[in-house]
All heavy atoms as a GROMACS GRO file, in nm:
protein
  514
    1MET      N    1   0.093  -0.112   0.004
    1MET     CA    2   0.001  -0.005   0.002
    1MET      C    3   0.092   0.126  -0.001
    1MET      O    4   0.200   0.131   0.074
    1MET     CB    5  -0.089  -0.005   0.122
    1MET     CG    6  -0.178   0.119   0.123
    1MET     SD    7  -0.307   0.116   0.244
    1MET     CE    8  -0.224   0.075   0.394
    2ASN      N    9   0.057   0.224  -0.074
    2ASN     CA   10   0.126   0.349  -0.083
    2ASN      C   11   0.016   0.468  -0.079
    2ASN      O   12  -0.081   0.449  -0.137
    2ASN     CB   13   0.218   0.354  -0.206
    2ASN     CG   14   0.286   0.472  -0.231
    2ASN    OD1   15   0.336   0.527  -0.120
    2ASN    ND2   16   0.307   0.532  -0.335
    3VAL      N   17   0.054   0.571  -0.009
    3VAL     CA   18  -0.041   0.687   0.007
    3VAL      C   19   0.036   0.816  -0.037
    3VAL      O   20   0.142   0.847   0.026
    3VAL     CB   21  -0.094   0.703   0.148
    3VAL    CG1   22  -0.177   0.812   0.165
    3VAL    CG2   23  -0.172   0.582   0.191
    4ASP      N   24  -0.014   0.894  -0.128
    4ASP     CA   25   0.032   1.026  -0.145
    4ASP      C   26  -0.074   1.117  -0.092
    4ASP      O   27  -0.187   1.104  -0.102
    4ASP     CB   28   0.036   1.054  -0.306
    4ASP     CG   29   0.139   0.957  -0.372
    4ASP    OD1   30   0.249   0.947  -0.324
    4ASP    OD2   31   0.112   0.916  -0.488
    5LEU      N   32  -0.027   1.213  -0.014
    5LEU     CA   33  -0.108   1.303   0.062
    5LEU      C   34  -0.067   1.450   0.056
    5LEU      O   35   0.049   1.482   0.051
    5LEU     CB   36  -0.101   1.258   0.210
    5LEU     CG   37  -0.182   1.348   0.315
    5LEU    CD1   38  -0.323   1.342   0.284
    5LEU    CD2   39  -0.140   1.303   0.450
    6TYR      N   40  -0.170   1.540   0.039
    6TYR     CA   41  -0.147   1.671   0.029
    6TYR      C   42  -0.242   1.740   0.140
    6TYR      O   43  -0.356   1.705   0.145
    6TYR     CB   44  -0.166   1.736  -0.104
    6TYR     CG   45  -0.179   1.878  -0.086
    6TYR    CD1   46  -0.073   1.963  -0.086
    6TYR    CD2   47  -0.308   1.934  -0.103
    6TYR    CE1   48  -0.089   2.105  -0.081
    6TYR    CE2   49  -0.333   2.075  -0.080
    6TYR     CZ   50  -0.214   2.155  -0.077
    6TYR     OH   51  -0.234   2.289  -0.075
    7VAL      N   52  -0.184   1.827   0.226
    7VAL     CA   53  -0.268   1.896   0.327
    7VAL      C   54  -0.239   2.035   0.332
    7VAL      O   55  -0.118   2.077   0.329
    7VAL     CB   56  -0.246   1.831   0.476
    7VAL    CG1   57  -0.334   1.910   0.581
    7VAL    CG2   58  -0.278   1.680   0.468
    8ALA      N   59  -0.336   2.121   0.336
    8ALA     CA   60  -0.323   2.273   0.349
    8ALA      C   61  -0.381   2.306   0.469
    8ALA      O   62  -0.502   2.283   0.486
    8ALA     CB   63  -0.356   2.344   0.234
    9PHE      N   64  -0.327   2.385   0.561
    9PHE     CA   65  -0.392   2.438   0.683
    9PHE      C   66  -0.430   2.589   0.650
    9PHE      O   67  -0.348   2.657   0.615
    9PHE     CB   68  -0.301   2.417   0.796
    9PHE     CG   69  -0.270   2.285   0.836
    9PHE    CD1   70  -0.152   2.221   0.792
    9PHE    CD2   71  -0.371   2.207   0.909
    9PHE    CE1   72  -0.134   2.089   0.819
    9PHE    CE2   73  -0.337   2.079   0.945
    9PHE     CZ   74  -0.219   2.020   0.890
   10HIS      N   75  -0.549   2.615   0.676
   10HIS     CA   76  -0.611   2.746   0.648
   10HIS      C   77  -0.628   2.834   0.759
   10HIS      O   78  -0.616   2.955   0.753
   10HIS     CB   79  -0.736   2.739   0.567
   10HIS     CG   80  -0.734   2.637   0.447
   10HIS    ND1   81  -0.647   2.673   0.339
   10HIS    CD2   82  -0.784   2.530   0.429
   10HIS    CE1   83  -0.652   2.580   0.246
   10HIS    NE2   84  -0.732   2.482   0.299
   11SER      N   85  -0.674   2.787   0.873
   11SER     CA   86  -0.700   2.866   0.991
   11SER      C   87  -0.705   2.801   1.121
   11SER      O   88  -0.720   2.667   1.128
   11SER     CB   89  -0.845   2.939   0.980
   11SER     OG   90  -0.949   2.831   0.996
   12LEU      N   91  -0.662   2.846   1.221
   12LEU     CA   92  -0.664   2.790   1.364
   12LEU      C   93  -0.805   2.821   1.428
   12LEU      O   94  -0.848   2.926   1.420
   12LEU     CB   95  -0.556   2.854   1.449
   12LEU     CG   96  -0.405   2.834   1.405
   12LEU    CD1   97  -0.305   2.898   1.498
   12LEU    CD2   98  -0.376   2.680   1.406
   13GLN      N   99  -0.856   2.708   1.477
   13GLN     CA  100  -0.987   2.718   1.555
   13GLN      C  101  -0.968   2.658   1.696
   13GLN      O  102  -1.036   2.550   1.714
   13GLN     CB  103  -1.086   2.652   1.458
   13GLN     CG  104  -1.109   2.723   1.338
   13GLN     CD  105  -1.170   2.869   1.343
   13GLN    OE1  106  -1.247   2.895   1.433
   13GLN    NE2  107  -1.120   2.948   1.265
   14PRO      N  108  -0.882   2.694   1.787
   14PRO     CA  109  -0.858   2.622   1.909
   14PRO      C  110  -0.985   2.630   2.000
   14PRO      O  111  -0.982   2.535   2.090
   14PRO     CB  112  -0.738   2.702   1.965
   14PRO     CG  113  -0.767   2.836   1.907
   14PRO     CD  114  -0.802   2.823   1.772
   15ASP      N  115  -1.082   2.718   1.982
   15ASP     CA  116  -1.199   2.713   2.074
   15ASP      C  117  -1.314   2.633   2.010
   15ASP      O  118  -1.414   2.623   2.082
   15ASP     CB  119  -1.247   2.859   2.097
   15ASP     CG  120  -1.127   2.939   2.161
   15ASP    OD1  121  -1.068   2.884   2.248
   15ASP    OD2  122  -1.126   3.063   2.140
   16SER      N  123  -1.298   2.572   1.894
   16SER     CA  124  -1.397   2.486   1.851
   16SER      C  125  -1.412   2.366   1.923
   16SER      O  126  -1.326   2.292   1.959
   16SER     CB  127  -1.365   2.450   1.704
   16SER     OG  128  -1.475   2.374   1.641
   17ALA      N  129  -1.545   2.334   1.959
   17ALA     CA  130  -1.575   2.214   2.049
   17ALA      C  131  -1.541   2.095   1.968
   17ALA      O  132  -1.530   1.981   2.034
   17ALA     CB  133  -1.715   2.213   2.100
   18TYR      N  134  -1.561   2.098   1.833
   18TYR     CA  135  -1.533   1.973   1.747
   18TYR      C  136  -1.497   2.019   1.620
   18TYR      O  137  -1.504   2.136   1.584
   18TYR     CB  138  -1.667   1.890   1.740
   18TYR     CG  139  -1.780   1.959   1.668
   18TYR    CD1  140  -1.791   1.961   1.533
   18TYR    CD2  141  -1.871   2.026   1.745
   18TYR    CE1  142  -1.898   2.014   1.473
   18TYR    CE2  143  -1.990   2.100   1.680
   18TYR     CZ  144  -1.998   2.098   1.539
   18TYR     OH  145  -2.100   2.162   1.473
   19LEU      N  146  -1.448   1.926   1.536
   19LEU     CA  147  -1.405   1.945   1.407
   19LEU      C  148  -1.481   1.831   1.319
   19LEU      O  149  -1.498   1.720   1.344
   19LEU     CB  150  -1.253   1.930   1.373
   19LEU     CG  151  -1.167   2.026   1.451
   19LEU    CD1  152  -1.017   1.991   1.430
   19LEU    CD2  153  -1.200   2.159   1.402
   20LEU      N  154  -1.531   1.883   1.201
   20LEU     CA  155  -1.600   1.802   1.112
   20LEU      C  156  -1.509   1.777   0.998
   20LEU      O  157  -1.466   1.868   0.926
   20LEU     CB  158  -1.738   1.872   1.062
   20LEU     CG  159  -1.802   1.784   0.953
   20LEU    CD1  160  -1.866   1.661   1.008
   20LEU    CD2  161  -1.918   1.893   0.892
   21VAL      N  162  -1.493   1.638   0.955
   21VAL     CA  163  -1.422   1.606   0.839
   21VAL      C  164  -1.506   1.554   0.743
   21VAL      O  165  -1.593   1.462   0.764
   21VAL     CB  166  -1.310   1.487   0.877
   21VAL    CG1  167  -1.236   1.450   0.749
   21VAL    CG2  168  -1.231   1.531   0.988
   22ASP      N  169  -1.510   1.618   0.620
   22ASP     CA  170  -1.583   1.585   0.506
   22ASP      C  171  -1.490   1.522   0.401
   22ASP      O  172  -1.403   1.593   0.346
   22ASP     CB  173  -1.651   1.716   0.449
   22ASP     CG  174  -1.730   1.696   0.315
   22ASP    OD1  175  -1.787   1.573   0.309
   22ASP    OD2  176  -1.751   1.782   0.246
   23SER      N  177  -1.510   1.401   0.367
   23SER     CA  178  -1.413   1.337   0.284
   23SER      C  179  -1.496   1.260   0.181
   23SER      O  180  -1.610   1.221   0.200
   23SER     CB  181  -1.322   1.225   0.355
   23SER     OG  182  -1.241   1.283   0.440
   24THR      N  183  -1.432   1.248   0.046
   24THR     CA  184  -1.490   1.176  -0.054
   24THR      C  185  -1.400   1.096  -0.143
   24THR      O  186  -1.278   1.151  -0.139
   24THR     CB  187  -1.582   1.268  -0.138
   24THR    OG1  188  -1.660   1.190  -0.252
   24THR    CG2  189  -1.508   1.380  -0.204
   25ALA      N  190  -1.417   0.995  -0.190
   25ALA     CA  191  -1.342   0.927  -0.291
   25ALA      C  192  -1.415   0.895  -0.417
   25ALA      O  193  -1.484   0.803  -0.439
   25ALA     CB  194  -1.294   0.790  -0.227
   26PRO      N  195  -1.418   1.004  -0.502
   26PRO     CA  196  -1.504   0.985  -0.628
   26PRO      C  197  -1.470   0.891  -0.728
   26PRO      O  198  -1.540   0.862  -0.813
   26PRO     CB  199  -1.488   1.138  -0.680
   26PRO     CG  200  -1.351   1.188  -0.637
   26PRO     CD  201  -1.340   1.121  -0.498
   27ILE      N  202  -1.350   0.838  -0.720
   27ILE     CA  203  -1.305   0.726  -0.806
   27ILE      C  204  -1.219   0.639  -0.744
   27ILE      O  205  -1.129   0.663  -0.662
   27ILE     CB  206  -1.233   0.794  -0.934
   27ILE    CG1  207  -1.205   0.690  -1.046
   27ILE    CG2  208  -1.103   0.864  -0.886
   27ILE    CD1  209  -1.163   0.738  -1.167
   28ALA      N  210  -1.240   0.499  -0.776
   28ALA     CA  211  -1.152   0.396  -0.729
   28ALA      C  212  -1.151   0.281  -0.831
   28ALA      O  213  -1.265   0.230  -0.863
   28ALA     CB  214  -1.204   0.346  -0.600
   29ALA      N  215  -1.043   0.263  -0.894
   29ALA     CA  216  -1.032   0.156  -1.006
   29ALA      C  217  -0.901   0.110  -1.019
   29ALA      O  218  -0.805   0.181  -0.994
   29ALA     CB  219  -1.098   0.220  -1.129
   30ASP      N  220  -0.888  -0.019  -1.044
   30ASP     CA  221  -0.752  -0.074  -1.088
   30ASP      C  222  -0.652  -0.057  -0.971
   30ASP      O  223  -0.539  -0.029  -1.001
   30ASP     CB  224  -0.704  -0.029  -1.216
   30ASP     CG  225  -0.803  -0.064  -1.325
   30ASP    OD1  226  -0.863  -0.168  -1.326
   30ASP    OD2  227  -0.814   0.028  -1.422
   31GLY      N  228  -0.687  -0.068  -0.847
   31GLY     CA  229  -0.599  -0.052  -0.737
   31GLY      C  230  -0.563   0.090  -0.696
   31GLY      O  231  -0.486   0.113  -0.608
   32LEU      N  232  -0.616   0.191  -0.763
   32LEU     CA  233  -0.598   0.329  -0.719
   32LEU      C  234  -0.726   0.394  -0.677
   32LEU      O  235  -0.841   0.392  -0.723
   32LEU     CB  236  -0.553   0.413  -0.847
   32LEU     CG  237  -0.421   0.377  -0.914
   32LEU    CD1  238  -0.400   0.465  -1.030
   32LEU    CD2  239  -0.308   0.412  -0.802
   33ILE      N  240  -0.712   0.475  -0.563
   33ILE     CA  241  -0.833   0.554  -0.500
   33ILE      C  242  -0.785   0.695  -0.494
   33ILE      O  243  -0.676   0.728  -0.436
   33ILE     CB  244  -0.855   0.484  -0.362
   33ILE    CG1  245  -0.891   0.341  -0.371
   33ILE    CG2  246  -0.981   0.571  -0.299
   33ILE    CD1  247  -0.909   0.279  -0.232
   34GLY      N  248  -0.869   0.778  -0.544
   34GLY     CA  249  -0.837   0.933  -0.543
   34GLY      C  250  -0.939   0.992  -0.443
   34GLY      O  251  -1.049   0.947  -0.432
   35TYR      N  252  -0.885   1.075  -0.348
   35TYR     CA  253  -0.969   1.124  -0.246
   35TYR      C  254  -0.947   1.275  -0.226
   35TYR      O  255  -0.832   1.319  -0.258
   35TYR     CB  256  -0.948   1.047  -0.116
   35TYR     CG  257  -0.808   1.049  -0.055
   35TYR    CD1  258  -0.765   1.149   0.016
   35TYR    CD2  259  -0.723   0.949  -0.114
   35TYR    CE1  260  -0.638   1.145   0.061
   35TYR    CE2  261  -0.591   0.945  -0.058
   35TYR     CZ  262  -0.540   1.058   0.026
   35TYR     OH  263  -0.402   1.039   0.073
   36THR      N  264  -1.046   1.335  -0.158
   36THR     CA  265  -1.038   1.478  -0.124
   36THR      C  266  -1.096   1.481   0.019
   36THR      O  267  -1.182   1.416   0.052
   36THR     CB  268  -1.089   1.584  -0.211
   36THR    OG1  269  -1.225   1.557  -0.234
   36THR    CG2  270  -1.026   1.575  -0.350
   37SER      N  271  -1.052   1.580   0.111
   37SER     CA  272  -1.095   1.600   0.232
   37SER      C  273  -1.102   1.755   0.279
   37SER      O  274  -1.017   1.820   0.221
   37SER     CB  275  -1.018   1.520   0.338
   37SER     OG  276  -1.022   1.388   0.318
   38ARG      N  277  -1.196   1.781   0.360
   38ARG     CA  278  -1.206   1.919   0.418
   38ARG      C  279  -1.223   1.904   0.553
   38ARG      O  280  -1.307   1.816   0.597
   38ARG     CB  281  -1.314   2.003   0.337
   38ARG     CG  282  -1.273   2.032   0.197
   38ARG     CD  283  -1.376   2.118   0.127
   38ARG     NE  284  -1.497   2.031   0.129
   38ARG     CZ  285  -1.611   2.077   0.074
   38ARG    NH1  286  -1.623   2.209   0.022
   38ARG    NH2  287  -1.723   1.993   0.066
   39VAL      N  288  -1.169   1.981   0.635
   39VAL     CA  289  -1.185   1.997   0.785
   39VAL      C  290  -1.262   2.130   0.827
   39VAL      O  291  -1.204   2.229   0.784
   39VAL     CB  292  -1.068   1.982   0.872
   39VAL    CG1  293  -1.094   1.974   1.018
   39VAL    CG2  294  -0.990   1.832   0.823
   40TRP      N  295  -1.379   2.120   0.889
   40TRP     CA  296  -1.447   2.248   0.924
   40TRP      C  297  -1.464   2.251   1.070
   40TRP      O  298  -1.471   2.151   1.149
   40TRP     CB  299  -1.586   2.228   0.874
   40TRP     CG  300  -1.593   2.226   0.722
   40TRP    CD1  301  -1.603   2.111   0.639
   40TRP    CD2  302  -1.603   2.327   0.631
   40TRP    NE1  303  -1.600   2.140   0.504
   40TRP    CE2  304  -1.607   2.281   0.495
   40TRP    CE3  305  -1.605   2.465   0.643
   40TRP    CZ2  306  -1.606   2.357   0.389
   40TRP    CZ3  307  -1.596   2.548   0.523
   40TRP    CH2  308  -1.612   2.489   0.398
   41SER      N  309  -1.464   2.377   1.128
   41SER     CA  310  -1.483   2.410   1.266
   41SER      C  311  -1.624   2.405   1.295
   41SER      O  312  -1.703   2.415   1.206
   41SER     CB  313  -1.412   2.534   1.304
   41SER     OG  314  -1.486   2.643   1.256
   42GLU      N  315  -1.660   2.413   1.427
   42GLU     CA  316  -1.796   2.420   1.476
   42GLU      C  317  -1.859   2.560   1.432
   42GLU      O  318  -1.981   2.551   1.397
   42GLU     CB  319  -1.798   2.434   1.636
   42GLU     CG  320  -1.922   2.448   1.697
   42GLU     CD  321  -1.927   2.446   1.849
   42GLU    OE1  322  -1.818   2.484   1.892
   42GLU    OE2  323  -2.024   2.420   1.918
   43GLY      N  324  -1.776   2.666   1.397
   43GLY     CA  325  -1.832   2.777   1.344
   43GLY      C  326  -1.832   2.788   1.202
   43GLY      O  327  -1.840   2.891   1.143
   44ARG      N  328  -1.817   2.673   1.138
   44ARG     CA  329  -1.823   2.668   0.986
   44ARG      C  330  -1.705   2.736   0.908
   44ARG      O  331  -1.734   2.787   0.804
   44ARG     CB  332  -1.957   2.710   0.936
   44ARG     CG  333  -2.082   2.627   0.984
   44ARG     CD  334  -2.208   2.673   0.928
   44ARG     NE  335  -2.319   2.593   0.968
   44ARG     CZ  336  -2.439   2.596   0.929
   44ARG    NH1  337  -2.474   2.679   0.845
   44ARG    NH2  338  -2.532   2.518   0.990
   45GLN      N  339  -1.594   2.744   0.979
   45GLN     CA  340  -1.478   2.791   0.915
   45GLN      C  341  -1.399   2.678   0.858
   45GLN      O  342  -1.375   2.575   0.930
   45GLN     CB  343  -1.384   2.866   1.024
   45GLN     CG  344  -1.455   2.997   1.074
   45GLN     CD  345  -1.481   3.111   0.977
   45GLN    OE1  346  -1.390   3.127   0.896
   45GLN    NE2  347  -1.599   3.151   0.974
   46LEU      N  348  -1.340   2.697   0.748
   46LEU     CA  349  -1.251   2.585   0.680
   46LEU      C  350  -1.121   2.593   0.756
   46LEU      O  351  -1.049   2.687   0.753
   46LEU     CB  352  -1.244   2.613   0.543
   46LEU     CG  353  -1.152   2.517   0.453
   46LEU    CD1  354  -1.212   2.373   0.464
   46LEU    CD2  355  -1.123   2.552   0.314
   47VAL      N  356  -1.087   2.484   0.821
   47VAL     CA  357  -0.965   2.461   0.897
   47VAL      C  358  -0.858   2.403   0.818
   47VAL      O  359  -0.747   2.457   0.813
   47VAL     CB  360  -0.979   2.373   1.013
   47VAL    CG1  361  -0.859   2.362   1.096
   47VAL    CG2  362  -1.096   2.437   1.118
   48ALA      N  363  -0.884   2.312   0.722
   48ALA     CA  364  -0.778   2.255   0.644
   48ALA      C  365  -0.848   2.184   0.540
   48ALA      O  366  -0.965   2.135   0.531
   48ALA     CB  367  -0.695   2.146   0.728
   49SER      N  368  -0.764   2.146   0.424
   49SER     CA  369  -0.822   2.071   0.316
   49SER      C  370  -0.700   1.989   0.251
   49SER      O  371  -0.585   2.030   0.282
   49SER     CB  372  -0.872   2.162   0.210
   49SER     OG  373  -0.778   2.252   0.163
   50GLY      N  374  -0.740   1.906   0.188
   50GLY     CA  375  -0.629   1.814   0.122
   50GLY      C  376  -0.685   1.705   0.025
   50GLY      O  377  -0.806   1.706  -0.006
   51GLY      N  378  -0.590   1.629  -0.023
   51GLY     CA  379  -0.642   1.516  -0.103
   51GLY      C  380  -0.514   1.431  -0.141
   51GLY      O  381  -0.404   1.453  -0.081
   52GLY      N  382  -0.538   1.330  -0.216
   52GLY     CA  383  -0.432   1.251  -0.247
   52GLY      C  384  -0.477   1.120  -0.324
   52GLY      O  385  -0.585   1.120  -0.380
   53GLN      N  386  -0.382   1.027  -0.334
   53GLN     CA  387  -0.417   0.894  -0.400
   53GLN      C  388  -0.357   0.781  -0.311
   53GLN      O  389  -0.258   0.797  -0.258
   53GLN     CB  390  -0.343   0.903  -0.540
   53GLN     CG  391  -0.365   0.788  -0.619
   53GLN     CD  392  -0.317   0.811  -0.753
   53GLN    OE1  393  -0.372   0.889  -0.837
   53GLN    NE2  394  -0.209   0.750  -0.799
   54LEU      N  395  -0.437   0.688  -0.310
   54LEU     CA  396  -0.411   0.554  -0.237
   54LEU      C  397  -0.385   0.437  -0.358
   54LEU      O  398  -0.468   0.423  -0.425
   54LEU     CB  399  -0.503   0.530  -0.145
   54LEU     CG  400  -0.500   0.392  -0.060
   54LEU    CD1  401  -0.368   0.388   0.014
   54LEU    CD2  402  -0.630   0.366   0.008
   55TYR      N  403  -0.262   0.373  -0.342
   55TYR     CA  404  -0.249   0.249  -0.430
   55TYR      C  405  -0.273   0.127  -0.339
   55TYR      O  406  -0.211   0.125  -0.223
   55TYR     CB  407  -0.120   0.260  -0.478
   55TYR     CG  408  -0.067   0.120  -0.542
   55TYR    CD1  409  -0.128   0.089  -0.666
   55TYR    CD2  410   0.023   0.040  -0.490
   55TYR    CE1  411  -0.095  -0.033  -0.732
   55TYR    CE2  412   0.042  -0.090  -0.548
   55TYR     CZ  413  -0.017  -0.123  -0.675
   55TYR     OH  414   0.008  -0.224  -0.732
   56CYS      N  415  -0.362   0.044  -0.387
   56CYS     CA  416  -0.385  -0.092  -0.307
   56CYS      C  417  -0.359  -0.201  -0.398
   56CYS      O  418  -0.392  -0.188  -0.522
   56CYS     CB  419  -0.539  -0.091  -0.263
   56CYS     SG  420  -0.586   0.029  -0.156
   57ARG      N  421  -0.314  -0.307  -0.348
   57ARG     CA  422  -0.302  -0.431  -0.423
   57ARG      C  423  -0.372  -0.533  -0.358
   57ARG      O  424  -0.394  -0.542  -0.242
   57ARG     CB  425  -0.151  -0.475  -0.425
   57ARG     CG  426  -0.080  -0.502  -0.307
   57ARG     CD  427   0.058  -0.537  -0.340
   57ARG     NE  428   0.128  -0.562  -0.203
   57ARG     CZ  429   0.168  -0.682  -0.168
   57ARG    NH1  430   0.144  -0.792  -0.254
   57ARG    NH2  431   0.230  -0.701  -0.052
   58SER      N  432  -0.425  -0.611  -0.441
   58SER     CA  433  -0.511  -0.739  -0.375
   58SER      C  434  -0.432  -0.834  -0.303
   58SER      O  435  -0.306  -0.845  -0.332
   58SER     CB  436  -0.589  -0.796  -0.483
   58SER     OG  437  -0.506  -0.855  -0.588
   59THR      N  438  -0.485  -0.896  -0.210
   59THR     CA  439  -0.409  -0.997  -0.134
   59THR      C  440  -0.504  -1.129  -0.142
   59THR      O  441  -0.626  -1.123  -0.164
   59THR     CB  442  -0.401  -0.958   0.012
   59THR    OG1  443  -0.529  -0.939   0.070
   59THR    CG2  444  -0.318  -0.840   0.028
   60ALA      N  445  -0.430  -1.231  -0.123
   60ALA     CA  446  -0.502  -1.366  -0.131
   60ALA      C  447  -0.605  -1.377  -0.003
   60ALA      O  448  -0.571  -1.330   0.108
   60ALA     CB  449  -0.403  -1.486  -0.114
   61VAL      N  450  -0.713  -1.426  -0.028
   61VAL     CA  451  -0.807  -1.449   0.080
   61VAL      C  452  -0.768  -1.586   0.147
   61VAL      O  453  -0.760  -1.690   0.090
   61VAL     CB  454  -0.957  -1.473   0.015
   61VAL    CG1  455  -1.057  -1.499   0.121
   61VAL    CG2  456  -0.991  -1.338  -0.058
   62VAL      N  457  -0.764  -1.565   0.270
   62VAL     CA  458  -0.715  -1.678   0.369
   62VAL      C  459  -0.847  -1.725   0.449
   62VAL      O  460  -0.908  -1.642   0.517
   62VAL     CB  461  -0.611  -1.641   0.461
   62VAL    CG1  462  -0.570  -1.764   0.548
   62VAL    CG2  463  -0.496  -1.595   0.394
   63PRO      N  464  -0.888  -1.855   0.425
   63PRO     CA  465  -1.012  -1.896   0.495
   63PRO      C  466  -0.990  -1.901   0.654
   63PRO      O  467  -0.871  -1.923   0.698
   63PRO     CB  468  -1.041  -2.034   0.432
   63PRO     CG  469  -0.899  -2.082   0.394
   63PRO     CD  470  -0.830  -1.958   0.353
   64ASN      N  471  -1.098  -1.861   0.718
   64ASN     CA  472  -1.087  -1.864   0.862
   64ASN      C  473  -1.116  -2.007   0.915
   64ASN      O  474  -1.234  -2.054   0.916
   64ASN     CB  475  -1.193  -1.766   0.920
   64ASN     CG  476  -1.181  -1.748   1.070
   64ASN    OD1  477  -1.085  -1.801   1.128
   64ASN    ND2  478  -1.281  -1.679   1.130
   65ILE      N  479  -1.015  -2.084   0.958
   65ILE     CA  480  -1.034  -2.218   1.006
   65ILE      C  481  -1.038  -2.226   1.149
   65ILE      O  482  -0.939  -2.173   1.214
   65ILE     CB  483  -0.912  -2.314   0.944
   65ILE    CG1  484  -0.921  -2.300   0.798
   65ILE    CG2  485  -0.925  -2.448   0.992
   65ILE    CD1  486  -0.801  -2.354   0.725
   66PRO      N  487  -1.135  -2.277   1.217
   66PRO     CA  488  -1.135  -2.277   1.357
   66PRO      C  489  -1.018  -2.365   1.417
   66PRO      O  490  -0.982  -2.465   1.350
   66PRO     CB  491  -1.268  -2.342   1.400
   66PRO     CG  492  -1.346  -2.337   1.276
   66PRO     CD  493  -1.250  -2.332   1.160
   67ALA      N  494  -0.973  -2.323   1.525
   67ALA     CA  495  -0.862  -2.395   1.603
   67ALA      C  496  -0.939  -2.538   1.640
   67ALA      O  497  -1.045  -2.550   1.688
   67ALA     CB  498  -0.818  -2.325   1.721
   68ALA      N  499  -0.825  -2.635   1.638
   68ALA     CA  500  -0.877  -2.770   1.683
   68ALA      C  501  -0.894  -2.764   1.830
   68ALA      O  502  -0.812  -2.711   1.911
   68ALA     CB  503  -0.763  -2.877   1.637
   69THR      N  504  -0.986  -2.852   1.881
   69THR     CA  505  -1.005  -2.860   2.029
   69THR      C  506  -0.985  -3.007   2.067
   69THR      O  507  -1.004  -3.093   1.983
   69THR     CB  508  -1.151  -2.812   2.063
   69THR    OG1  509  -1.248  -2.902   2.005
   69THR    CG2  510  -1.165  -2.669   2.037
   70GLY      N  511  -0.952  -3.032   2.183
   70GLY     CA  512  -0.949  -3.170   2.240
   70GLY      C  513  -0.819  -3.210   2.272
   70GLY      O  514  -0.721  -3.265   2.290
   0.00000   0.00000   0.00000
């Protein structure tokens, strides 16, 4: 797995009780996933934004075999 990531910080919101992360991956095909994200404060101020690409490779499926008892 490999991740390319870009993040830009836009404002400090230290008094915000929470942060909301809004993320989307509009495309995923052939082992590549493209994504974007935005982070918003409680007061609806944009705190950070970013995006990137994730490379995934398939792995073999290993059956779940119960342990022997007795």
